[in-house]
C-alpha angles and dihedrals in degrees: 000000000000092000090049090054090049090052091051091048091050091049091051092050091049090050091050092047090049091051092047095047090049089066102043095108119039125186118200115195119181148104135265091320086061099040137340127173125224115296116181097194091063094037094244113145102170131097098209139064110333121265106007113128091235139007091256090058100056118101094250093060093040090053090048089051091048093050090048090054091044097051103024094239133080111245124227108248140201119193119195131177108217100175086132088065091052093052097044106019095142094066100026116140099223096177094054103034097040099041094114092050093046092048090050088073095208121203090206123034120192115191115192109172142118104093094096096042109115115249112286103228099165134046088239091059092052090050091051091052092048091049093047093050091047090052091048094050093044090054091048091053087061092193092306131109107243123165107255124202119188114193122207120235117287087221095053115236119175098209096044094043092050091052091049092049092050091050090048091053091047092060097039095253133148116253116216113199112204096160093120091064094074090058090065110078091202089069091067123092091230090070093056103046139351120270129192092214119062092208092059091044090054092063122095113277126212092292092048092047091050091051092050091049093048092053092050096046091048090054095054108104 
């Protein structure tokens, strides 16, 4: 009986170690909600996810904190703003522009894009976005088997979100639908403090960032 218990304990420890090691390198890919440097003309002074009140309150740092608590060890992270991909995904040179992210060999990839993608007016445009995102995620996998989370748009958009979900499915990822968050006014930064620029104010505030982070951490296997 004692030896059986030891076997069970060993199995549990191996399972925990496997879970922890699976989250040791985390790649965050997104836009201004993920990270945006100071920009005087819009009165934004931060260098983190717009428009969290502090770096520690943006979803990237809250997810990192959540994963640390979940696994018992702080993961190594890479944060990259790929708004240029959103705006020109059809002709984006993934191999060249994403080399650092590909070479990072993340165990967990979190893709949080869509807000800057131009309106998808035709089915062909939605298909092109889906194909481009699939190509991007496939390149980031680099022949490995990372956990992939693809987050829906904060400002819900049926066409964009469907394309993102299809790309997520194509690479075996986990789709995280946060569309309901934008329906709650209290998730916007404008409800927490005044902003001179409406675009900044329209971003998720601390509450919105916390909600995004909670959804992502919950989705991690």
